[in-house]
C-alpha positions in Angstrom: -43.0 -1.6 43.9 -44.3 -5.1 44.4 -45.3 -5.6 40.7 -42.5 -7.0 38.6 -42.5 -7.7 34.9 -39.8 -8.6 32.4 -38.7 -6.0 29.9 -38.8 -8.5 27.0 -42.4 -9.5 27.9 -43.5 -5.8 28.1 -42.0 -5.1 24.6 -43.4 -8.2 23.0 -46.9 -7.4 24.4 -46.8 -3.8 23.2 -45.6 -4.7 19.7 -48.3 -7.4 19.3 -51.0 -5.0 20.4 -49.8 -2.3 18.1 -49.4 -4.7 15.1 -46.4 -3.0 13.5 -44.7 -6.3 12.6 -47.7 -7.8 10.6 -48.2 -4.6 8.7 -44.6 -4.2 7.9 -44.3 -7.8 6.8 -47.4 -7.6 4.6 -46.1 -4.4 3.0 -42.7 -5.9 2.3 -44.3 -9.1 0.8 -46.6 -7.0 -1.4 -43.7 -4.9 -2.6 -41.6 -8.0 -3.5 -44.5 -9.6 -5.4 -45.1 -6.4 -7.4 -41.4 -6.1 -8.1 -41.3 -9.7 -9.4 -44.2 -9.1 -11.8 -42.5 -5.9 -13.1 -39.3 -7.8 -13.7 -41.1 -10.7 -15.5 -43.0 -8.2 -17.8 -39.8 -6.2 -18.5 -37.8 -9.3 -19.5 -40.3 -10.5 -22.0 -40.9 -7.0 -23.5 -37.2 -6.0 -23.7 -36.2 -9.3 -25.3 -39.0 -9.0 -27.9 -37.9 -5.5 -28.7 -34.2 -6.6 -29.1 -35.2 -9.4 -31.4 -37.4 -7.2 -33.6 -34.6 -4.7 -33.8 -32.1 -7.4 -34.6 -34.4 -8.7 -37.4 -34.6 -5.2 -38.9 -30.8 -4.9 -38.9 -30.5 -8.4 -40.4 -32.7 -7.3 -43.3 -30.7 -4.1 -43.7 -27.4 -6.1 -43.7 -28.7 -8.4 -46.4 -29.8 -5.4 -48.5 -26.4 -3.8 -48.1 -24.6 -6.9 -49.2 -26.8 -7.3 -52.3 -26.4 -3.7 -53.2 -22.6 -3.7 -52.9 -22.3 -7.0 -54.8 -24.4 -5.6 -57.6 -22.6 -2.3 -57.9 -19.2 -4.0 -57.6 -20.0 -6.4 -60.4 -21.1 -3.5 -62.6 -17.8 -1.8 -61.9 -15.8 -4.9 -62.6 -17.6 -5.5 -65.9 -17.2 -1.8 -66.8 -20.9 -1.4 -67.2 -22.8 1.9 -66.9 -23.3 2.7 -63.2 -24.8 6.2 -63.6 -28.0 5.3 -61.8 -26.5 3.6 -58.8 -25.7 6.7 -56.7 -29.3 7.2 -55.5 -29.5 3.5 -54.6 -26.3 3.7 -52.6 -27.4 6.8 -50.8 -30.7 5.2 -49.9 -28.8 2.3 -48.3 -26.4 4.8 -46.5 -23.5 3.4 -48.6 -21.0 6.2 -49.2 -18.7 4.6 -51.6 -18.0 1.3 -53.5 -14.7 0.8 -55.2 -12.9 -2.1 -56.9 -9.1 -2.3 -56.3 -6.2 -3.9 -58.0 -5.1 -6.6 -55.5 -1.5 -6.2 -56.5 -0.9 -2.4 -56.6 -3.7 -1.3 -54.4 -4.8 1.2 -57.0 -8.5 1.9 -57.2 -9.7 0.7 -60.7 -13.2 2.2 -60.5 -15.6 3.5 -57.9 -19.0 5.0 -57.4 -20.2 7.1 -54.5 -23.4 7.9 -52.8 -21.8 11.3 -51.8 -20.1 14.0 -53.8 -16.5 13.6 -52.4 -14.1 11.6 -54.5 -12.4 8.3 -53.4 -8.5 8.3 -53.1 -6.4 6.9 -55.9 -4.8 4.4 -53.5 -6.9 2.3 -51.1 -6.4 2.6 -47.4 -3.6 0.2 -46.5 -5.4 -1.3 -43.5 -8.6 -1.8 -45.5 -6.6 -3.2 -48.4 -5.0 -5.7 -46.1 -8.4 -6.7 -44.7 -9.8 -7.0 -48.3 -7.0 -9.4 -49.3 -7.6 -11.6 -46.3 -11.3 -11.7 -47.0 -10.6 -12.4 -50.7 -9.9 -16.0 -49.8 -13.4 -16.4 -48.3 -16.9 -16.1 -49.6 -19.0 -13.0 -49.5 -18.4 -9.6 -48.1 -17.1 -8.8 -44.6 -18.3 -6.0 -42.4 -15.4 -4.5 -40.3 -15.7 -2.5 -37.1 -16.7 1.2 -37.4 -14.0 3.7 -38.1 -14.0 7.4 -37.3 -13.2 10.0 -40.0 -13.4 13.7 -40.6 -16.8 13.3 -42.2 -18.2 11.1 -39.5 -18.2 7.4 -38.5 -18.4 4.8 -41.2 -18.3 1.0 -41.4 -15.8 -0.5 -43.9 -17.0 -3.5 -46.0 -14.4 -5.6 -47.9 -14.4 -8.7 -50.1 -13.5 -9.9 -53.7 -15.5 -10.0 -56.9 -14.4 -11.0 -60.4 -10.7 -11.0 -59.4 -10.9 -7.5 -57.9 -10.8 -6.5 -54.3 -14.0 -4.7 -53.2 -13.8 -1.9 -50.5 -17.0 -0.2 -49.6 -17.8 2.4 -47.0 -21.2 2.5 -45.2 -22.4 5.3 -43.0 -23.8 4.5 -39.5 -26.8 6.8 -39.8 -29.3 4.0 -40.2 -28.2 2.4 -36.9 -28.8 5.7 -35.1 -32.2 6.3 -36.7 -33.2 2.8 -35.8 -32.1 3.2 -32.2 -33.9 6.5 -31.8 -37.2 4.8 -32.6 -37.1 2.9 -29.3 -37.5 5.0 -26.1 -39.7 4.2 -23.1 -39.9 5.2 -19.4 -37.5 7.9 -18.3 -34.3 6.3 -19.5 -35.2 3.1 -21.4 -33.5 3.0 -24.8 -31.8 0.9 -27.5 -28.1 0.4 -27.9 -26.4 -1.1 -30.9 -22.7 -2.0 -31.1 -20.5 -3.4 -33.9 -18.6 -6.8 -33.6 -15.8 -5.0 -31.6 -18.1 -3.5 -29.0 -18.0 0.0 -30.5 -21.2 2.1 -30.0 -23.2 2.6 -33.2 -26.4 3.8 -31.6 -27.0 5.2 -28.1 -28.8 8.0 -26.4 -25.4 9.7 -25.6 -24.3 11.5 -28.9 -20.7 11.7 -27.5 -20.5 8.0 -27.3 -21.7 7.5 -30.8 -19.4 10.2 -32.2 -16.4 8.7 -30.4 -17.3 5.1 -31.1 -17.2 4.4 -27.4 -16.0 0.9 -26.8 -18.2 -0.9 -24.2 -17.0 -4.4 -24.8 -16.2 -4.9 -21.1 -19.8 -4.6 -20.1 -21.1 -8.1 -19.4 -24.2 -7.7 -21.6 -22.0 -6.6 -24.5 -19.7 -9.5 -24.0 -22.7 -11.9 -24.4 -23.9 -10.1 -27.6 -20.4 -10.4 -29.0 -20.5 -14.1 -28.3 -23.7 -14.4 -30.3 -26.0 -15.0 -27.2 -29.6 -14.0 -26.8 -31.2 -13.5 -23.4 -31.6 -11.2 -20.4 -28.8 -9.5 -18.4 -28.5 -7.2 -15.4 -25.3 -5.1 -15.4 -23.9 -1.7 -14.4 -24.1 1.1 -16.9 -21.2 3.6 -16.8 -23.3 6.0 -19.0 -26.3 6.2 -16.6 -24.2 5.3 -13.5 -26.7 2.7 -12.3 -27.8 -0.9 -12.6 -29.7 -1.9 -15.8 -31.8 -4.8 -17.0 -31.7 -5.5 -20.7 -32.9 -7.9 -23.4 -30.0 -8.6 -25.7 -29.3 -10.5 -29.0 -27.0 -10.3 -31.9 -27.2 -10.1 -35.7 -25.8 -13.3 -37.3 -23.2 -12.6 -40.0 -21.8 -9.1 -39.2 -21.9 -9.9 -35.4 -23.6 -6.6 -34.5 -25.1 -6.5 -31.0 -28.5 -5.2 -30.0 -29.8 -4.6 -26.5 -32.8 -2.8 -24.9 -31.7 -1.7 -21.4 -33.8 0.1 -18.7 -32.6 1.3 -15.3 -33.6 -1.1 -12.5 -34.4 1.8 -10.4 -37.4 2.6 -12.7 -38.8 -0.8 -11.9 -38.4 -0.2 -8.2 -40.1 3.2 -8.6 -43.0 1.7 -10.4 -43.5 -1.0 -7.8 -43.3 1.6 -5.0 -45.9 3.7 -6.8 -48.3 0.8 -6.8 -47.8 0.4 -3.1 -48.4 4.0 -2.0 -51.9 3.3 -0.5 -50.5 0.5 1.6 -47.5 2.6 2.8 -49.9 5.4 3.7 -51.9 3.0 5.8 -48.7 1.8 7.5 -47.8 5.4 8.3 -51.2 6.0 9.9 -50.8 2.8 11.9 -47.3 3.9 13.0 -48.6 7.2 14.2 -51.3 5.5 16.3 -48.7 3.1 17.7 -46.4 6.0 18.6 -49.2 7.7 20.5 -50.0 4.4 22.4 -46.5 3.6 23.5 -45.4 7.2 24.3 -46.7 6.9 27.9 -45.3 3.4 28.2 -41.8 4.4 27.1 -41.8 7.4 29.4 -42.6 5.1 32.3 -40.0 2.6 31.2 -37.2 5.1 30.4 -37.1 7.1 33.6 -34.9 4.7 35.6 -32.7 4.1 32.6 -32.2 7.8 32.2 -31.3 8.1 35.8 -28.7 5.4 35.4 -27.4 7.0 32.2 -26.8 10.3 34.0 -25.0 8.5 36.8 -22.7 6.6 34.3 -22.0 9.8 32.4 -20.9 11.5 35.6 -18.6 8.5 36.3 -17.1 8.6 32.8 -16.0 12.2 33.4 -14.4 11.1 36.7 -12.5 8.4 34.7 -13.2 5.5 37.0 -16.4 3.5 37.3 -18.2 3.4 40.7 -21.2 1.5 42.1 -24.6 2.9 41.1 -26.8 3.7 44.2 -30.0 1.5 44.3 -32.2 4.6 44.8 -31.1 6.0 41.4 -32.6 3.1 39.4 -35.7 2.1 41.4 -37.6 0.0 38.8 -40.0 -2.9 38.5 -38.0 -4.7 35.8 -35.9 -7.7 36.8 -33.5 -7.1 33.9 -32.7 -3.6 34.9 -32.1 -4.6 38.5 -29.8 -7.3 37.2 -27.9 -4.8 35.0 -27.3 -2.5 38.0 -26.1 -5.4 40.1 -23.8 -6.7 37.4 -22.5 -3.2 36.7 -21.7 -2.6 40.3 -19.8 -5.9 40.4 -18.0 -4.9 37.3 -17.1 -1.5 38.7 -15.4 -3.1 41.7 -13.5 -5.5 39.4 -12.3 -2.6 37.2 -11.2 -0.7 40.3 -9.1 -3.6 41.5 -7.7 -4.2 38.0 -6.8 -0.5 37.7 -4.8 -0.7 40.9 -3.0 -3.7 39.6 -2.4 -2.1 36.2 -1.0 1.0 37.9 1.5 -1.2 39.6 2.4 -3.0 36.4 2.7 0.2 34.4 5.9 1.1 36.2 7.4 -2.4 36.4 9.4 -4.1 33.6 7.8 -7.4 32.7 11.1 -9.1 31.9 13.5 -8.0 34.7 11.0 -7.0 37.4 12.8 -3.7 38.0 11.3 -0.3 37.2 10.5 0.4 33.5 10.8 3.6 31.5 7.6 5.0 32.9 8.8 4.4 36.5 12.2 6.0 35.6 10.6 9.1 34.2 8.3 9.6 37.1 10.8 8.9 39.9 13.6 10.6 38.1 11.5 13.8 37.5 10.7 13.9 41.2 14.3 13.5 42.3 15.6 16.1 39.8 13.0 18.5 41.1 14.0 17.9 44.7 17.7 18.3 43.9 17.2 21.4 41.8 15.3 23.0 44.7 18.5 22.6 46.7 20.7 23.8 43.8 22.3 20.4 43.6 23.6 18.5 40.6 23.1 14.9 39.4 24.0 12.6 36.5 21.9 10.3 34.3 23.9 7.2 33.2 22.8 5.3 30.1 24.1 1.7 30.3 24.2 -0.7 27.3 25.2 -4.3 27.5 28.0 -5.2 25.0 27.4 -8.4 23.1 23.8 -8.9 24.2 22.6 -9.3 20.6 25.0 -12.2 20.0 23.8 -13.9 23.1 20.1 -13.4 22.1 20.7 -14.5 18.5 22.8 -17.5 19.2 21.3 -18.9 22.4 17.7 -17.8 22.0 15.3 -15.3 23.6 14.8 -17.4 26.7 18.5 -17.2 27.5 18.6 -13.6 26.6 15.7 -12.8 29.0 17.4 -14.8 31.8 20.7 -12.8 31.0 18.8 -9.5 31.4 17.1 -10.7 34.6 20.4 -11.7 36.1 22.1 -8.4 35.2 19.2 -6.4 36.5 19.2 -8.4 39.8 22.7 -7.4 40.5 22.4 -3.8 39.1 20.8 -2.2 42.2 22.9 -3.9 44.9 26.1 -3.0 43.0 25.0 0.6 42.6 23.9 0.9 46.2 27.2 -0.5 47.5 29.0 2.0 45.3 26.9 4.9 46.6 27.3 3.8 50.2 31.0 4.1 49.8 31.2 7.2 47.6 28.2 9.3 48.5 28.2 9.4 52.3 26.3 12.4 53.7 24.7 13.3 50.3 21.1 14.5 50.5 18.8 12.2 48.5 21.6 9.7 48.0 19.6 6.8 46.5 19.8 5.6 43.0 16.9 5.4 40.6 17.3 2.5 38.2 15.1 1.5 35.2 15.2 -0.7 32.1 14.6 1.7 29.2 14.3 -1.0 26.6 16.1 -4.0 25.0 19.5 -4.2 26.7 19.5 -0.6 27.8 19.3 0.5 31.4 19.4 4.0 33.0 20.7 5.1 36.4 20.0 8.5 38.0 22.4 9.5 40.7 23.0 12.7 42.8 26.5 14.1 42.4 28.3 14.9 45.7 29.5 18.5 46.0 33.1 17.3 46.5 33.1 15.5 43.2 34.9 17.5 40.4 35.4 14.9 37.7 32.0 13.2 37.0 33.6 11.1 34.3 36.0 9.4 36.8 33.1 8.8 39.2 30.9 7.2 36.6 33.7 5.1 35.2 34.3 3.7 38.7 30.6 2.9 38.9 30.7 1.2 35.5 33.5 -1.0 36.8 31.3 -1.9 39.9 28.5 -3.2 37.7 28.2 -7.0 37.2 30.9 -8.2 34.9 29.4 -11.7 34.6 26.0 -13.3 35.3 24.9 -16.9 35.9 22.3 -18.3 33.6 21.1 -21.9 34.1 24.3 -22.5 36.1 26.6 -21.2 33.4 28.6 -18.0 34.0 28.4 -15.6 31.0 30.6 -12.5 30.7 28.7 -9.3 31.0 30.5 -6.2 29.6 28.9 -2.8 29.4 29.4 0.6 27.8 27.8 3.8 29.3 27.2 7.4 28.6 26.2 10.2 30.9 24.6 13.6 31.0 24.4 15.9 34.0 21.7 18.2 35.2 21.3 21.1 35.1 24.2 21.5 32.7 22.8 19.2 30.0 19.1 19.8 30.7 16.6 19.1 33.5 14.0 17.0 31.7 14.4 13.2 31.8 13.9 12.9 28.0 16.6 15.5 27.3 19.0 13.8 29.6 18.2 10.3 28.2 18.8 11.6 24.6 22.1 13.3 25.4 23.3 10.3 27.5 22.5 8.1 24.5 24.7 10.4 22.3 27.5 9.9 24.8 26.9 6.2 24.9 27.2 6.0 21.1 30.6 7.8 21.3 31.6 5.3 24.0 30.7 2.4 21.7 32.4 4.0 18.7 35.6 4.5 20.7 35.9 0.8 21.5 33.1 -0.2 23.9 33.7 -1.1 27.6 34.0 2.5 28.6 32.2 5.6 29.8 31.8 8.9 28.0 30.2 12.1 29.3 28.0 14.2 26.9 29.8 17.1 25.3 27.8 19.6 23.2 30.9 20.1 21.0 30.8 16.5 19.9 27.1 16.4 19.0 24.8 17.9 16.4 22.3 19.2 18.9 18.5 18.9 18.7 16.2 18.2 15.8 16.1 21.8 14.6 19.9 22.1 14.7 20.3 18.9 12.8 17.9 20.0 10.1 19.9 23.3 9.6 23.1 21.4 9.7 22.0 18.9 7.0 20.9 21.8 4.8 24.3 23.3 5.2 26.0 20.0 4.5 24.2 19.7 1.2 25.0 23.2 0.2 28.6 23.1 1.3 29.3 19.6 -0.3 30.1 18.0 3.1 28.3 14.8 2.0 29.8 12.0 0.0 28.6 8.7 -1.3 30.2 5.4 -0.7 29.3 2.3 -2.8 28.8 -1.3 -1.7 29.1 -3.8 -4.5 26.2 -6.2 -5.2 27.2 -9.6 -6.6 25.0 -11.2 -9.3 24.9 -15.0 -8.9 23.4 -15.3 -12.5 26.3 -13.5 -14.2 28.9 -14.4 -11.6 30.2 -10.8 -11.3 29.4 -7.4 -9.7 26.8 -5.7 -11.8 25.5 -3.0 -9.5 26.3 -1.0 -6.3 24.2 0.6 -3.6 24.9 4.2 -2.8 25.2 5.0 0.9 25.4 8.6 2.1 28.2 9.7 4.5 28.7 13.0 6.2 32.2 14.4 6.8 31.5 17.3 9.2 34.2 20.0 9.1 34.5 20.0 12.9 32.8 16.8 14.2 34.4 14.6 11.6 32.6 11.5 10.3 29.0 11.5 11.5 27.1 8.1 11.2 23.8 8.2 9.3 21.9 7.0 12.3 22.9 10.2 14.1 21.1 12.5 11.7 18.7 10.6 9.4 16.1 9.9 12.1 15.9 13.6 12.9 15.1 14.6 9.3 12.4 12.0 8.7 9.1 13.5 7.7 10.7 16.8 6.8 11.5 18.6 3.5 15.2 18.0 4.3 14.8 14.3 3.6 13.5 15.1 0.1 16.4 17.5 -0.5 18.9 14.8 0.6 17.2 12.3 -1.6 17.5 14.6 -4.7 21.2 15.2 -3.9 21.9 11.4 -3.6 20.3 10.8 -6.9 22.3 13.6 -8.7 25.6 12.5 -7.1 25.0 8.8 -7.8 24.3 9.5 -11.5 27.4 11.7 -11.8 29.6 9.0 -10.1 28.2 6.2 -12.3 29.0 8.3 -15.4 32.5 8.7 -14.0 32.7 4.9 -13.6 31.5 4.5 -17.3 34.5 6.7 -18.3 36.8 4.4 -16.4 35.5 1.4 -18.2 33.1 0.1 -15.4 29.5 -0.1 -16.5 27.4 -0.5 -13.3 23.8 0.0 -12.2 23.2 1.9 -9.0 20.6 1.7 -6.2 19.6 4.7 -4.1 17.7 4.7 -0.8 14.7 7.0 -0.8 12.7 8.1 2.3 9.0 7.5 2.7 7.9 11.1 2.3 10.1 11.7 -0.7 8.9 8.5 -2.4 5.2 9.3 -1.7 5.5 12.9 -3.2 3.2 13.2 -6.3 6.1 14.6 -8.4 8.7 12.0 -7.3 8.7 9.8 -10.5 8.7 12.8 -12.9 11.5 14.5 -11.0 13.5 11.3 -11.0 12.9 11.0 -14.8 14.0 14.6 -15.3 17.2 14.2 -13.3 18.2 11.2 -15.5 17.2 13.0 -18.7 19.2 16.1 -17.8 22.2 14.0 -17.1 21.8 11.6 -20.1 21.6 8.6 -17.7 19.4 5.6 -18.6 16.5 5.1 -16.1 17.0 1.3 -16.4 20.3 1.7 -14.6 18.8 3.4 -11.5 17.0 1.4 -8.8 14.9 3.0 -6.0 15.2 1.2 -2.7 12.5 1.8 -0.1 11.7 0.0 3.2 8.4 -1.9 3.6 7.0 0.6 6.1 6.7 3.1 3.2 3.4 1.4 2.4 1.9 2.8 5.6 -1.9 2.5 5.8 -2.5 2.9 2.1 -1.3 0.0 0.0 -3.2 1.5 -3.0 -1.3 4.8 -2.9 2.1 2.9 -2.6 1.2 0.6 -5.5 0.3 3.7 -7.7 3.7 5.2 -6.9 5.6 2.0 -7.6 3.7 1.7 -10.9 4.5 5.3 -11.8 8.2 4.9 -11.1 8.4 1.6 -13.1 6.6 3.2 -16.0 9.4 5.8 -16.2 11.8 2.9 -16.7 13.2 2.6 -13.1 13.2 -0.5 -10.9 11.9 -0.6 -7.3 13.4 -2.7 -4.5 11.9 -3.4 -1.0 14.9 -3.0 1.4 15.3 -4.6 4.9 12.7 -7.3 4.2 12.5 -9.7 7.2 13.3 -6.9 9.7 10.4 -6.3 12.0 6.9 -7.3 10.9 7.5 -8.1 7.3 4.7 -9.7 5.3 4.9 -11.1 1.8 1.2 -11.0 1.4 1.4 -7.2 1.5 3.7 -7.3 -1.5 1.5 -9.8 -3.5 -0.5 -7.0 -5.2 2.5 -4.7 -5.7 4.9 -5.8 -8.5 8.2 -4.7 -7.1 11.3 -5.7 -9.0 13.6 -6.7 -6.2 13.2 -7.9 -2.6 16.3 -7.4 -0.3 16.3 -9.8 2.6 17.7 -8.1 5.8 20.9 -9.3 7.5 19.0 -10.1 10.7 17.1 -13.0 8.9 20.3 -14.2 7.1 22.5 -14.4 10.2 19.8 -16.2 12.2 19.0 -18.6 9.4 22.6 -20.0 9.3 22.2 -21.8 12.7 18.5 -22.5 12.5 17.0 -25.1 10.0 13.6 -23.6 10.7 14.6 -20.1 9.7 16.6 -21.4 6.8 13.4 -23.1 5.5 11.5 -19.8 6.1 14.1 -17.8 4.1 14.1 -20.3 1.2 10.3 -20.1 1.2 10.5 -16.3 1.1 12.9 -16.4 -1.9 10.7 -19.0 -3.7 7.5 -16.9 -3.1 9.3 -13.8 -4.2 10.3 -15.5 -7.5 6.7 -16.6 -8.0 5.6 -13.0 -7.6 8.1 -12.0 -10.3 10.6 -10.3 -7.9 14.3 -11.0 -7.8 15.9 -11.5 -4.4 19.1 -10.0 -3.0 20.4 -11.2 0.3 22.2 -8.3 2.1 24.5 -8.3 5.1 26.4 -11.4 4.0 29.5 -11.6 6.1 30.6 -15.2 6.4 31.3 -18.1 4.0 28.4 -20.1 5.7 26.0 -17.2 4.9 27.1 -17.2 1.3 26.5 -20.9 1.0 23.2 -20.8 2.7 21.9 -17.9 0.6 23.1 -19.4 -2.6 21.5 -22.8 -1.8 18.2 -21.0 -0.9 18.0 -19.6 -4.5 19.0 -16.0 -4.0 19.7 -14.0 -7.2 22.4 -11.7 -5.7 24.5 -11.2 -2.6 25.7 -8.0 -0.8 27.7 -7.6 2.3 31.1 -7.3 4.0 32.1 -10.8 2.8 32.6 -9.2 -0.6 33.4 -5.6 0.3 32.6 -2.8 2.7 31.1 0.4 1.3 33.9 2.1 -0.7 34.6 5.7 -1.8 34.4 6.1 -5.6 38.1 5.9 -6.3 38.5 2.9 -3.9 35.6 1.2 -5.8 37.5 1.6 -9.1 40.6 0.2 -7.6 38.7 -2.7 -6.0 37.0 -3.5 -9.4 40.4 -3.4 -11.2 41.8 -5.8 -8.6 39.0 -8.2 -9.1 39.2 -8.1 -12.9 43.0 -8.7 -12.8 42.8 -11.7 -10.5 43.1 -14.9 -12.6 40.5 -16.7 -10.6 37.8 -14.1 -9.9 37.5 -14.0 -6.1 33.8 -13.5 -5.8 33.2 -16.2 -8.4 35.4 -18.6 -6.5 33.6 -17.8 -3.3 30.2 -18.5 -4.8 31.3 -21.7 -6.4 32.7 -22.9 -3.1 29.3 -22.0 -1.5 27.4 -24.0 -4.2 29.6 -27.0 -3.6 29.2 -26.7 0.2 25.4 -26.5 -0.2 
């Protein structure tokens, strides 16, 4: 088509012809003007009603004062008061009594009802009457609820006697019921404390509902007069009210009406205009229907093409014939999209390459290792051949990274990775001659961990010896910036098909073997042995359950040194597993497997019970210590956690104030509100809450600002780095200062050196914990350690801290 027109021009022309915008604008303007008039009228009317009602209450208040004063004077002068009961009943005064100010005994009284007054005045009212006795006149007190209904006490002093009167609230209710308009317009009267005296909701009146927090009520209680918009919890909507107060007693009067009624009335007045607009809209729809059909056809064709591409998962150029149109904009969109599709295709190819390459070392990453390894294992298994996956971990890399910085650490990894493949290839060329598929697959799994997948020659009987020889072939030193740095490594292996055929299974089991190699002294190779491992997740869950039932678990306690009291005041309970066949099993070998399971909750309950029992044993030995227990996220978030914790302490007779719950910051998850509620519930039961490992990962003090935890424990990773870094030292001191400003104490954990003690003390920490003081100790060893400390003339920990303070 030769004819061309811009889409924007077409739409503007159509809308101007149809005239929807002017009609809509006029309707909106009319509605706003009508609504403004409604609001102006309501404000004047409601304020006038409130002032009239206030005037009526003011007259009533003066009549009540005069009546009580007259009757009290008659009682004080012992005059005949037989005719006063009808007068009292007419004024809703239930009882007037004069009281001896010394004994509180009622000297005389007269009632407007049949019930008798008590011989001794109500102590609270007597106290109020004595206070008022030093002032002039009578004082109206806030309404009180009784078995016979609500009443308002009135106190004062006449002729040397205290006057205590009781006035019913029926007049307020009758006065309030006289005002009702619209669907929900009404009158509300409150006493000087904000208690409801008159309201459309009888339950609020009967319960003396306190609404003093409502903004309009606050203004009345301050003696203000005016107009207020506020939210009504009774009607669950916004209200507009005229409000005022009664001078003297301080009662408040307001005449509220739902704002939605004003909007409804304004809308009712505009119905003819809205009907006209709807007719115009229908005509407009009929006129533009054909136009939209003509306009939308090429767009629909393009949409179908793009939908087909989305299913294919990769954008492709749109054929020009698909979107034959007269609009410049649509033609430009198609052209721009086709250019974008080509760019996306190029980027996808580049991303595919990057997805299998490690960004630091340039060798294959975990994805590459999984893909290539799966392929090689499949090929070898088809030939009924074996292979081995070796998990390599660099010994001492963390120290290099921490002391020399991440730049040096990355260069260290790059240098090691650069020599890893040539060393492995040279080893295979020598050891694996004639082996089918004899090429290594190497990848960086993460951090300082690398993986090597090798075929095993048929002639090899001892895989352990073979892999140890390979480990010795790996680079033992690397050059970084011209400096030679030692490069030791530990490794663990798993073979296929004996230990599995899936890469993830082999990685996991090789990692178990690697852990054993490190535990046995580093710089060595270990092959996976099922007898020395707990197995998979399901096996670990069953084993943990058995460990709890068979009492295989024990607690060890690490002292926490209080810098304020200069002594050990508490300990942290740490769970240990003494397996009957596997021996000591580190927590990191089983705790990750039971996360987000019921076993974690069972373990937490056991730890709490055992810690309480052990602390009671410490009490019997003369050591009174508080104890902290670590609780998992799922256990802490359980609705019954705080009550169960309270019950365990109550059953054992253990004070909740001595038990501290430690959770890590990630327990907050996505719901800070839910975490805050749990913390509050635990604290209300008398326990304290500590955030553990703060500074590890992506910690954020602002997340804790709204959660009043009792203690923040700064992680060792921040402490060790802060010693050699003035910048990190400043950050840690700021964290401690901000924690104190939030009302939280700070414990620095993982303290191992004198320099760390000095730095943490100077930064303002409240307590210290770490190997510098003591490793985690079994219960009996803890007792012996504490005895040794108490018998030392110069307390060792005190001397350490004093030295640290002097050094700081």
